[in-house]
C-alpha positions as semicolon CSV with decimal commas, in nm:
position;residue;x (nm);y (nm);z (nm)
1;M;-7,298;1,745;-6,950
2;E;-7,026;1,489;-6,892
3;V;-7,077;1,113;-6,900
4;N;-6,822;0,869;-6,762
5;I;-6,850;0,496;-6,822
6;L;-6,652;0,267;-6,594
7;L;-6,621;-0,104;-6,666
8;N;-6,521;-0,383;-6,430
9;K;-6,567;-0,170;-6,118
10;R;-6,758;-0,288;-5,814
11;V;-6,995;-0,037;-5,654
12;I;-7,032;-0,087;-5,280
13;D;-7,244;0,217;-5,187
14;Y;-7,409;0,539;-5,300
15;R;-7,459;0,803;-5,034
16;D;-7,447;1,181;-5,003
17;H;-7,445;1,210;-5,384
18;K;-7,128;1,001;-5,409
19;V;-7,069;0,661;-5,570
20;I;-6,825;0,458;-5,360
21;L;-6,625;0,192;-5,541
22;E;-6,467;-0,116;-5,385
23;D;-6,117;0,025;-5,441
24;G;-6,204;0,330;-5,226
25;I;-6,257;0,578;-5,510
26;E;-6,549;0,817;-5,453
27;I;-6,723;0,985;-5,746
28;A;-6,940;1,290;-5,678
29;T;-7,259;1,284;-5,887
30;R;-7,626;1,378;-5,872
31;T;-7,724;1,125;-6,140
32;F;-7,613;0,765;-6,110
33;I;-7,707;0,488;-6,354
34;W;-7,584;0,143;-6,262
35;V;-7,614;-0,178;-6,461
36;S;-7,475;-0,520;-6,389
37;G;-7,458;-0,856;-6,554
38;V;-7,647;-1,157;-6,432
39;T;-7,567;-1,524;-6,477
40;G;-7,850;-1,773;-6,500
41;V;-7,849;-2,075;-6,273
42;T;-8,088;-2,367;-6,303
43;I;-8,318;-2,412;-6,006
44;G;-8,467;-2,746;-5,907
45;N;-8,582;-2,934;-6,214
46;M;-8,560;-2,631;-6,448
47;N;-8,467;-2,730;-6,802
48;P;-8,097;-2,635;-6,862
49;S;-8,185;-2,543;-7,223
50;L;-8,344;-2,225;-7,083
51;I;-7,995;-2,093;-7,012
52;G;-7,889;-1,892;-7,315
53;R;-7,581;-1,714;-7,443
54;G;-7,367;-1,557;-7,173
55;G;-7,524;-1,782;-6,906
56;R;-7,842;-1,573;-6,896
57;I;-8,193;-1,714;-6,869
58;W;-8,391;-1,675;-7,191
59;G;-8,671;-1,424;-7,158
60;S;-8,734;-1,067;-7,050
61;M;-8,799;-0,921;-6,708
62;A;-8,852;-0,564;-6,589
63;T;-8,934;-0,408;-6,255
64;V;-9,210;-0,153;-6,301
65;G;-9,242;-0,034;-5,942
66;R;-9,265;-0,150;-5,585
67;N;-9,392;-0,510;-5,593
68;R;-9,475;-0,476;-5,964
69;A;-9,297;-0,627;-6,260
70;V;-9,347;-0,798;-6,593
71;A;-9,182;-1,119;-6,710
72;E;-9,196;-1,316;-7,033
73;F;-9,037;-1,656;-7,094
74;S;-9,122;-1,825;-7,423
75;K;-9,501;-1,879;-7,395
76;V;-9,527;-1,784;-7,026
77;Q;-9,615;-1,423;-6,946
78;M;-9,677;-1,283;-6,599
79;Q;-9,718;-0,949;-6,433
80;G;-9,762;-0,801;-6,089
81;W;-9,627;-0,938;-5,764
82;L;-9,546;-1,288;-5,892
83;A;-9,332;-1,147;-6,175
84;W;-9,161;-0,918;-5,924
85;V;-9,072;-1,216;-5,703
86;M;-8,927;-1,399;-6,005
């Protein structure tokens, strides 16, 4: 099994078992794991102190399935559709 890790590449599509990068390179694969960074932005009257290191919002979020997720921010915990919308 071979694993290739590419950094600072923008993925624009995945079709027909190929990852298509912004620079036109196509990578044939049956298994594709993609991760990306996220930068937190304050919304409305959100407390700016919630933005942590790297510009990310403090807390944890995970999508569990279609319209299902879990989210935890300090003392606030939510699950289900509302967490998914967050």
